[in-house]
C-alpha positions, -999 to 999 in steps of 0.1 A, spaced: 802 860 34 783 889 49 758 866 67 729 873 43 719 850 15 703 873 -11 702 881 -48 739 890 -48 748 855 -38 725 840 -64 741 863 -90 776 852 -81 768 816 -84 749 821 -117 777 841 -132 802 814 -124 780 786 -137 799 756 -151 833 769 -139 855 743 -122 883 743 -97 886 763 -66 858 789 -67 839 808 -40 807 802 -60 811 764 -56 791 764 -24 788 726 -20 825 721 -26 823 695 -53 847 713 -76 822 727 -102 796 754 -101 764 738 -112 727 735 -106 733 720 -72 750 752 -61 722 773 -74 696 752 -56 715 754 -23 717 792 -25 680 794 -36 669 773 -6 687 797 18 676 829 -1 667 857 24 681 838 54 704 857 77 729 846 103 723 878 123 696 884 148 673 914 145 
């Protein structure tokens, strides 16, 4: 939630893989951390919300 999508976000999702229930790593909100969450983070990797 720092505005940057980076390796730390990917690590959080990967370390929570296959967990279910309410979880910050469930980025698509479907109730389970799975490959769809990893892909969503990977697509946004290195994107930032801030301007230079």
